[in-house]
N, C-alpha and C positions, 0 to 999 in steps of 0.2 A: 810808694809801691802798693798796691792793693794786694790785699790777700784773697784769694777765692774760698767761700766756704763750702765744703760739699756737703750737699743735702741728700740725704738717702732716703729714698720714697719706700716704705712699707706697704705691702698689701695689708686690707683690714683684717685684723685678728678675729673678728666673729664671721665676716661672710667671705674673706678671701679676695675682695674687688681690688684692683690695680688703683691706685691714687687718680689715675685720669678717668677712671669708669665711674660708672653709678654704682651705689650700694643695691644688694639685692633687696626686694621689698620686705623681707621679713626683718632685714640687717637692723639695729637700732643702736649700732655702736655710735654713731655720730650724735643722734638725739640725746644720749647719756652725756655723751661729751658737752654738747651745748647745755644741759641743765647742769652740770657741774659749774661751767663757768657764770651762768645766770646765780648760782646760789653764791658765790665767792664774790657778788658784786653788792 
């Protein structure tokens, strides 16, 4: 039997955008997150 994993989608902590929506033009939250991932590689 498969177990469902509940994914909780939270709004962006910087601009408040919902996960399905685009971030505000001034929001750098995703770019910072991408920078951290690139630095780890």
